[in-house]
N, C-alpha and C positions, 0 to 999 in steps of 0.2 A: 543097700539102697533099693527103694521100692521101684518097680518098673513104672515108667512114665506113660500116661495116656497120650494119644495123639493130641497135638496142640490145636489141630483143626479137624473137625469131623468130616466124614466123607460126604461129598456132594451126591445127593440122590435125586432122581427124576420123579416128580410128583404127578401121579395120574389124575386127570380131571375127574371129579365126582359127578355122576349123573343122578339127579334128584327127581323122583317120580312124584307128581302132585295130582290130587284128585279134587275136582271142583265140586262145590255144593250148589244145588239149584235153589237160589234164594227166593224164587217165585213159586215154590211148592205150595200145594193146597193146604192152607192152615187148618181148615176143618178136618181134612183127612188125617192130618198129623195128630189132632186132638183125639179123634175117634180111635186111633190105632196106638195103643200103649206099647205094643211090641215095636212098631215103627219108631216111636219116640225113644224107646230104650236103645234101639240100634243107632239112632241119630246121635244120642248123647255119647255112646261109646265111640262112634266114629269121630265126633268132634273132639273128644278127649285124645284120640290117637293123633288127629291133626295138630292139636295144641302141642303135645309132647314131641311130635315129629318136627314141628317148626322150631321148638327149643333145641332139639338135638341138631337140627340143620345149622342153626345159628352158631352153636358151639363148635360144630365141625368146621364151618367156614372160618371161625375165629382161629382155630388151631391151624388150619391150612395157611391162613394169612400170616400167623406168627412164624410158621416154618419157612414160608417164602421170605419173610423179612429177615429171619436169622440167616438163612442160606445166602440171601443177597448181600449180607453184610459180613460174611466170613472172608477169610483170605486177606487180601490187601484192603482193609476197611478204610484206608485213607483215600484211595482212589475210587472206591465203589466198584460195582460189578462192571464187567466189560460191556460196552454198548454193542448193539446188534451188528453195527458196521465196523467193529474193531478189526484191526489187521494183525496178521501173525508177525512175530519177531523175525525179521530177516537177518541173515548172517552179517550183512553190512551195517545194520543198525547197531549190533553189538560191537563190531570192529571199529566203527567210527566214534564210539563213545556216547551214543545217544542216551544211554541209561546211566551215565557216570554221574555220581553225586558230587556236588561241589563241597570241598572241605578246605578250611583254612589250616595252613601249617605254619607254626611259628617257632622261633628260637628264643626261649626265655633268657634274659640277661641278668647279670648281677652287677649293679653299679657300685657296690661297696658301701653304700650308705646304710647305716644301721637302722633297722625297722622299715626300710623302703623295699617294697616288693611289687612285682607286677610289670616290670620293664621287659619289653620283648622286641624282637626284630622279625621282619617278614620280607622275603624276596618275592615281589609280586610278579605277575605274568608278563610285565613289560621289562623285567630285568632290573627294576629299581628297588632300592633298599628302604623299606618303611620301618620306622621305629615308633613304637607306641608305649603308653604307660597306663595300664589298667587301674593303677592305684591313684590315678589323677582324678580330675573333676568329672570327666565323662569317659565313656567307653570309646569315643571316637577321637580322643586326644592323641594325635599322631603327627609325625613330621617325616618328610622324605630326606633321609640322610645322604643317599646317592640319587640325585635327580636326573639320571641319564641311564640309558640302556647300552649306549655305545659312546666311545670317546676317540679323540685323535691324539696320537703321540708321534712326533717326528714324521708328520705327513701320512702316517698310516692309521687306518681306522680299526678299532678293536671292539668286539661285542662282549659285554659283560655276561658271564655265565652265572656267577654267584658272588655274593658279598658277605663279609663277616665283620661287624664292628668290633673295635677294641674297647677295652674298659675306658669309660669317660667319653666315648663317642667322638673323640677328636680325630682318630685315624680309622680307616676302613681297609681291610684286606680284600682284594678283588681278584677273580680268576677269569682268564680269557683263553681262547685257543684250546678247547677241550679235546683230548684224544683218549678214547676208551682203552683201557688195558684189560683187566679181567672183570669179574662181576662187580666189584666195588671200587677198584682202583682206576686211576686215570692219570694222564699227564696234562699239564696246563702251564700257561704263562701267568705269573702272579704280579700284582701291583699294590702299591700303597697310596691311598687317596686321603688327602688332608681336607677335613670338612670345613676348616676355617679359610684356608687359602685357595681351596678348590684345585689344588695342584695334584696331578697324578705322576708317580715315579715308579720305575721298576723295583720289584722286591730285591733283585740282585743288582746293585749299582753297576751300570755299564754293561749289563748282560740281559738280553731279552730271550733267554732260553725258554723253550716250550717243554722242557723235559723235567720240570719240578714235579715230584710225585706226591708231595704233601707240604702244607704250610699251616702252622698252628700258633695262635696268639698265646702269649703267657698271660696269667691272670692279672698282672699289673697293666697290661696293654702297652708295655714299653719295649718288649722284644717279641720276635717271631722265630720259632724253630721251623726249619724246612729241610727237605731231603732232595738232593740232586745227585743223580748217578749213584744211588744207594749210600751216600754219605750224608752225615748230619751237619747242619750249619745253624748258627745263631745270628740273626739280624737285629741290631739295635735300630729302632725306627728313627732315631735322631743321629745315627752314626753309621758305622760300617758293618762288615760281616766278619764273623770268626768261624773258621772251619774246625769242627770238633773231631771228626774221624777222617781217616785218609785211606783206609784199605777196603772201602766198599767196592764191590764188583758183582759179577754175575753169581758168585757163590756166597757173598756176604752182604747182609742187609742191616741197616741201622735205622731205627725209628719207624720203619714200615714193615709189614708182614710179608713173608714170602707167599707163594700161591696157596699152600695148604693152610697156613695160619689165617690168611685173608678169608678163605672160603669156609673153613670149619671151626675157627676159634673166635676171631674178633669180628667177623662179618662186617668188615670195614677196611679202610685204607691206612689206618693209623696204629702205630705201636709205640707211642710215647705218651707220658703222663706228667703234667706239671704239678708241683706242690702248690698249695693254696697261696703261699707267699711269693711264689716264683723264684725262690732261692735255689731250688733243686729241680732237675728234670730227670725223670726215670725213662729209660728207653730200652727197647729190646734189640739185642744183637742176635741175628740168625745166621748160623753157619751151615750152608747147604752143600758143602763140598762133597759130602758122601751121598747126597740125594741123587738118584738116577734121573736122567732126562728123558722126556717124551717129546718127540719131534712132531710138530703140526705143520703140514704144508698149507700155504695160502696161495690161491690162484689169482684172486682179484682184489682181496682186501688190503694188502700192503703193496704199494707200487714198488716195482723192482726195475733195475736198469735193463736187464734182459728179460723181457716179458714172455719169452718162449719157455722160461723155466719158473716153477713156483718158488716163492720165498719160503725157506724152511726156518721155523722158530723152535728153538730148543727150550722146553719148559721144565724147570725143576719140579718134579711131581713124584712124591713117594707113594708107590702102590703098596697094598697090604703086604706086610712082612719085610719090606725094604727099609733101608735107613731113613730115619726122620731127620729134619733139621735139628741141629744142636742149638738150643735157645738159652740165652742168659740175660738177666735183667741188670743193666748197667745204670750208672748215675753220673750226672754232670752237676758239679757244684758251681753255680754261676758267680759266686764271690771271687773265685780265682780260676774258673774254667778248667778245673781239675776233673778228669774222668776216672771213675774207679768202679771196680766190681766187688761188692761186699762179700765177706765170707759168711756162709750159712752153716751153723752147727747142726748136723743131722746125722745121728748114728746109723740111720737106715737111708742114707742119701740115695736118691734115684740116679741111675747111671745116665750119662748125657743123652743116649739114644732112647732112653725110657722115660724122659721127663718132658711133660707138657706144662707150659705156663699158660693158664686159661683166663686169669683175671688179675689185674693190678689196681689197687685202690689206696690213695693217700688217706691216712687216718691221722690227721693232725701232722705231727712231725715224723710219723712212722708210716711204713708202707705195708699193706697186707697183700700177700701174693698167694693166689690159689694155684696149686700144682696137682696134677694127677699123673699116674703112670700111663703109658701109651694105650693100655687096654681099658683104662678109665674105670677101674674098680678100686683104686686106692687114692684117697684124697689127703692132701697135706695143706694146712694153712700155715704159711710162713710169715713172721713179722720181722721187718728189716728196719733198723735204725740207721739212717744214712750218716748221721753225725758220728756215730760209733763205727760205722762201716761194718756192721755185724748184724746177722739175722739168725733166727732160730725157729724150729717147728713148734707151734703151740697146740695144734689140733691135728689128729690123724684118724681117719676113718677108713675101714676096709669092708666092702660089701661082697667080696668074692665068696665068702662062706655064708652069706645071708640069703636074700631073696633071689639071688642070681642076676640082679639088675646091674646098673651102671650109674656113673655120675655124668649128667649132662653138663655141657658148657653153659655157664650163666655169667651175667655181668651186672647183677642187681644188688650186690652187697652194698650197704649204706652206712656211712660213718655217722656216729652219734657223739658229738663232742661233750666233754664234761661241763657241767653247770651246777655249782654247789647250791645255788638258790632254788633250782628245780629238782634237787635230789640226786643229780648225776655226779657222783664224786670222782669218777674217772672216765676217760675216753672209752667208747665202746663201738659196737656195730650191730646191724641187723642182717641176718643171713637166712637163706632158705635151707631148712633141714628136713630130713626124713623122719616123720612121726607116724608110727603105726601104719606104714605103707603108703603115706600120702605126703606131699610137699607142703610144709608149713613154715611160718615165720618164727624166728627166735632172736632174742636180744642178748648179746654177749657183752658183758662188762666185768672187768676191764678188757682191753684189747687182747691181752694174753690169756684170757679165760679159756679153760678147757671145755667147760660145760656152760650152757645158757644160764643167764640170770633169770630170764622170764621167757616162758613159751607164750607167744602172742596169739597164735591160732591153733586150732585142733579140730579133728572131725574127719568124716569120710568124704572129703572134698579137697580141692587143692588151690593154693595161691598160684597166681600166674604172673611171671616176670615181675616179682614183687621184692621189696615194697616199691610202690609208684612214687611215693614222696614221704618225707617226715617233716611236719611243722614243729620245729624246735620251740617256738614260742608257746604253743599250747600242748606240746608233748603228744601230738597225734600222728599215728602211723596210718597212711592210706595205701590201699592195695586192691587189685582186681582179683577176683576169685570165682570159682565154680560152685559156690555154696548152694545156690538155688538149683542149678542144673548144669551138667557137664557141657551142654551145648550153648550156654550163655556165659556172659561176663558182666558181673556187677561190681560197682565200686563200694568198698567197705572201709571202715575206720575202726581203730582200737587205740587206746592210750598205751604209752610206753610201759606202764606197770601191768598191762594185760587187762585192764578194766574197760567198761563202756564199749564193748563190741557193738557195732551198729552198721546198717546199710546206709549208703549215701544216695545211691540211685534207687528208683522205685522197683522193688523186687516183686510187687504185685503184678507187674506187667512183664512180658517176655522182653529181654533186652540183651544186646551184645555191645558193651561199651568199651571205649578206649579213652585214655586220659593223658594230658600233658600238663604237669604242674610247674608253676613259677618256682624260682630258685629257693624261695623261702617257704613254699607250701601254702601261701595265703590265697593263691588264685589257681584255678584249674580250667583248662580248655577241655570240656567233656564232650566227647563225640558219641552219639548214639548211632551205631552201625547197622541196626536192624532188630527184628525182621522187617519192620515197616521202613519207609523212606528215611534215610539218615538225616539227622540234624545235629547242630552244634550249639552249645550254650557255654557261657562263661560263668563259673561258680566262684563266688567269694566265700571261701571255706569258713571264715570266722564269723560271718553273720548269715550264712546259708542263703545268700542272695544269688538268684539265677537270672542271667540275661541272655536273650536270644542272639546268636551270631549268624546262623545260617539255618533256614528251614527247608530249602530245596523245593520251593513251591512250583517252580517251572517243571521240575522232574515229575512231581505228582500229576500235573496236568498232562505231560507227555505220556505217562503210563496209561491214562484213561483211553487212549486211542489204540492200545495194543491188547492182544490176547495174552495177558500175563499168566503164566502157569500158576497153579495152586501148589503150595508147599505143605506137606503133611509130615510132621516129625513124630517119631515114636521109638520106643525101645522094643527090640524083638529078641525073643529067646531063640538062639541059633541051635543050641543043643543043651542038654542038662547042665546048668550052672554057668552058661555063657550067654550073657545079655549084651547086645550091641546097640549103639545109637544108630538110627537110620533116618533118612528122609526119602520121601517119594514125591517127585515133581510131576504133576498131572496137567494135561492140556486144559485150558480154561473152560472148554465146553465138554469136559469129560462125560462119557456115557457108559455106565457100568454094564450095559448090554452089549457093548462092542468088545473086540479083541485088539489090544494094543501091543506093538513091539516095545521092547524095553532096552534101554542103554544103562549099564552100570558104569558109573564114573568113580574112580578111586585114586588115592595117592598111597596111603597105608604105611608110610615110613614110620619107624619107631618114634613114638612120642608125638606124632603129627595128628591133625584133626581135619577132616573134610566135612563132617556133619556138624554144622554150627548155624546159629540163627542170624548171621549177617545177611543184610540185603545184598543180593547179587542177581544181576541179569547178565548171564554169560552165554557161552557156547551151548551149554546144556539147556538153558531157557529157550534158545533158538530151536533146538532139537524137539523139545516138548511142544512148542508153539507152532512151528512151521511143519515139522514132520509128523505131528499128531502122535507123538510117542510118549512113553513114560520114562523118566530118568530116576534112577535109584542110586543112592550112596550109602555105604555101610562102613562104619568104623569098627572093624573087627579087632581081634587080639593084636597087641603090639602098638596100637594107637594111644594117644595121650589122654590125660585128664580123667581117667577112670581108676587111678591107683597104680602102684608099681607092680602088683601081681599081674594085673591085666596086660601091661606092656612088656614085662620082663620075660614072659613065657617064650617070646620069639628069639631070645638070645642064643647065639651059636647055631641057629637053624633058620636064618632069614628065608622068608618065602613060603614056608610050609604052612604054618598056622594061619597066616594072613590069607593065602589063597584058599585054604580049607574053609575059612569063614565066609569068603565071598561065594563059594560054591554052595554052602549050606543056605545062604541068603537067597541065591538065585533059584534054588529048588523051592523055597517058600514062595517066591514071587511067581514061579512057573505054574504053581497050583492055584493061583488066584483066578477067578472066573473071567476077569477082564484082561488077562495077559495072553498074548500069542506066544506060547512056549517055543515055537519054532524060530522066533526072531528075538533072541536075547543076545545082546552084544555087550562088550566091556571095553573101556578105554582109559588110558592114563599117560602121563608125561613124566619122564625121569624115573623116580622110584615107582610112580604109577605105571610107567611103561614096562618096567621090570615085572610089577605085579600082574599086569595084563598078560604077559607071556607066561609067567609062572602059573597063573590061574588056568589059562588055556592048556598048558602042559599037564597040570594035575587033573583037570576035568576031562580032557581028551574028547571034547565035542559032545559030551553027554548033555550038558546044560547050556553052556555058552556056545553059540554057533559062530559068532563073529568077534573079532578083536582088533583094536587099533592101538599100537604101541609107539610112542614118540620118545626119542632119545633114551632108550632103555638101557639100564644095566643088564648084562647077561651073565656076568661072571665076577664075583666079588674079589677075585685075585687082581682084577684090573682096576679096581676103584681105589681112591686115596686111603692112606693108612689111618689117619685120625678118625674119620667117620667109620670106616669099615671095622676096625679093631675094637671100637667102642661097643659094637653089637655082636661081633663074631670072634673076638680075640684074634690072635695072629694065626696065619695058616699053619705055622709050626705047631701051635697048641690045639688046633681044631681042623685037621686036614679033612676029616669026613664031613664036617659041617660045610666047608667051602665047596666040596664036591657036590653035595646034595643041593646046596642053595643055587648053584648055577643052572642055566637052562640046558639040561642034559638030555632029557628024553624027547628029542625033537620028533621022533617017530609018532608020539602022541599028538603032535600038532597036525599030522596028516588027517586026523579025524575031525578037525575043526572045519566048518564049511569054507571059511576063508578069513585071512587076517592081513593087516597092513602094518608095515614098519617104516618109520621115517627117522632120519638122523642128519645132523649137520657135520660136515667134514672138519670144521674148525672148532668143534666142541672141546674146550679145554677142561671141562668138568667130567662128563661121561664121554670118554673118548670114543670115536667111531670104531675103534678096535673092538668094542663090545658087539656091535652089530656085524662087523665083517667076520669075526671068528664064528659067530652064530650062523652066518650064511654059509660058511665052510661046512659046518655040521649039517646044514640043510642039503648041501650038494652031496655029501657022503651018504645021506639017508634018503635022497630022492624026494625031499619035501619041496613041493612046487605050488601049493595052494595059498600063496601069499603075494602081496604087492609091495613094492619097495620104492621109496622116493628119497633121494639124497639131495641135501641143500649145500652147494659149494660155499665154503668159508664161514658158514653160520656157526655161531657158538651154541651154548645150551639153550638160549632163548629162541633160537632159529628166527633171526630177524634181519639178516644181511640181504640187501638187494631184493626187497619186497617179499622175503621168505616168510615172514609172519602171516601175511595175507595168504600166501600160497599154502602154508601148512593147514590153515583152517579151511581154505577152499577144498583141499584134498580130503580132510576129515568129513566135511559136509557132503561132498559129492559121493565119497566112498560109502558113507553110512546110508545115504539115500538109496543107493543101488542095493545095498545089503537088505534094507527093510522092504525094498520093492521086489525082492526075490531074484534079482538079476544074476546073482552068483550061483544059482541053483543049476544053471545049464552048463 
């Protein structure tokens, strides 16, 4: 890949040109001029100089004008240059959502009518459920299915959190009384609303429990599966309830993920999957009996009877090297309510503690199950026939002896049903495969195929969360990809036979797009996320008709009043053979003659990306605008969308190459004439907090003088097994890597001018154990040049009891002091 030029050139100050002019005495003696040939010759030469001088002056003025015009229209050309009275971006402007772009979020529906596409539902900001039909006469053809945000039942008032319509729109499932559990899961009270009779009834007849963990419509809209106290139930909307499992408890989960599967595998609160007919329900059983517990004390978050003592919550949390939950995919036959566990024929079957189930997909009457080993370098594709109650491994890939990489968790495999008239003789699916070191799309047919029938994409770029949709009517596969640039996302299309590859969004312009397709692929809500102000359009894919949904005109006007920093994107060679994507955020009135402090912002986790062209006005924008500083982000080795070789190099040695690249980049910036090399800071949250400390440790104060680490990992022994072992293998197989990757050399931190650490005591993800054990190392080595702030009961987001405001206040105040030189005394 060729290095990219900066997408915006540097702003330069233009010096005013001083033009000397000579006047000609138009009243000179005409006879004297005629008499003197020499004087005449001199006059002609002088006039000639004036003429060409005037021409040159005009050209110079035109060039200067052109430069001023171009400079004035760079950057955010939608809002224009900042006016002279523009104000800096205050922290509270960012925190209050002043610069938040409006976006419509919809849930596409399938009403089961052949050829009908475009039905959607939206929960508006008043809690009402709006149903629309984009395939109707107009784009505004909508109706309110639930016309209230609160209701009364048995003299009690309930506020609707969310609503989900069932097929046919006759019944609506509603949730009230939300109580957060972990990142994605929650408890709630559920209701069924009849849109004809306007009657609301409890999901559980005669039971108003607030402890339901999950409720999910069947495709037919006639039944609902729900989980209460870790057991699975089926509710017939016109009848009663049938309990499916009975042994759910703190160690056994049915239909919902345990903590580690919620966080690292499914990124959601559901672990059940309906067949298209609703005849079968596949659901996960998790046995956590061997998983060790981590105890979290809560001081204020959970009311307790005796408030002199904290409430202690025991969390099943497998740390690296410890037993994982044993997971099995079970089935419910709704014809007779029979529950069964199919037999899977696999000569090299993974042991219970070594098996991860990362994706489940109904492919017609069969189920595709994606499995990996716990270290994520062995992939198995299993096909299960629930009617035969039998499964077998049809594909197996092992990358342990290849590029040294791993298999990431994905949920984008897409079923392609057979259609003889369209040339699809058997059922198949589209999957993301590794092709020459990059992620690409392949079409497998039949379901049991060992190798792809068609490779749909190829090249030194990657598909992202793909495919986005498949329009079976036209045989078109839609997907987002980095084909134009790793920092951008454009929408592309290709036919199922691999022909007619094309871009759908305008690749002539920089763009970072996301997309949500209707169930049939005939319509798409396309969101332009940057680099300019976001907008949304509805695309009718079959006639290429685009309609505006949201332009964010109010946000464009708001931005004109602020000193919005300028973003400069480029690829930088860190060392021989290592090119990284970077951005530099400059103050709106940047002056190259001045010296600016610099803040490096990073995340840097494996496969992640910080440098992209999404529109963002965040904390870093405040730093550049208010503190008159430069903010830099560098996606070094280990980050995503640059190919497997670029990210796989960090395996088994997390922290080393990533921090090495940050230091190399910081040295490059330290040598820039407009940078104050004595004021270079670095900050990050979570993995970014870890990288902040690891970079400071490796740099030892030579380049980075200050750092701010929020909720940092400090030792990978303490983090969860599924994430950690994917990149580090197990501690048993990689003891040296685990030792080196921890924050070990705390003595090196003494040479940093000063650093800040913040953590929440209720962090269920990165336990405060990480920070506390590091503090013990500080005590042993006499490290004192740091500040610490602990947030009682806050989880990884640090938001309990005004903590989110506090964490950014501390970052703001601390960094201001650092850049002002107050830590030098």
